[in-house]
C-alpha angles and dihedrals in degrees: 000000000000091000089053091051091051092050092049092047092049092048093051091048092050097048093043091056093054113120106252094172112148118246108265094217090063092050101040127182117291099274090181088075088062096049114134107249097217135042111272113251119248089235092075120108109241126208146156131228133197124213125186114219130182119210088175138009133200120258125192093340143357089273098062123061137180118219118229136200110226125202110196113201121204107194137189106207095184114106100209112022135062120235131204135235112199102185140003116199126182120206134187130234091276095050096257117144109248098179144331112229094198135350100188129074117281126180131231115201123229111295090356125142125201125185144214114201122206106199121228091245091055103087097156091113095056128195093319106041119155140196124207117196127194113205143172130206137173117253124285095019125118117259117247118280117229125196136164128205115199120195140171136170123201119176103311095338118105120191127183140152140156139229129197130214126245130206110249101172 
């Protein structure tokens, strides 16, 4: 009886210590705080950019994958003017929309970077995930710069690489 009690107590302790933290990519930062306060003027140059992101990659064969944490950087490379992002959409390998982070104009201050983090446990994007960003800038400002850093550590193996966005529209 005493042995059974110790086993149950150890089991409860083990399972109560399990990390039940929610995946941050599902509960992103409060984009509402970044909402542009006024309607964007029609004189802005509008565009769209594509960014490849990997939430997992293949290892050894198509049957073994390594999960990755992705940090998606949304950067304003202009030193004196804010720019606007109007929408951020995340798609899986098959092109299906996973989630939209925001679909209203937000601002990014001069030389500011904001991030979206796709947790290592969130593999919904797969090996060919994508972001599409809609943006608006005043002429002759530079368009936003989008970059992703993917990383994983397994035992003594460290893996990291980057991707950069391209303008598609």
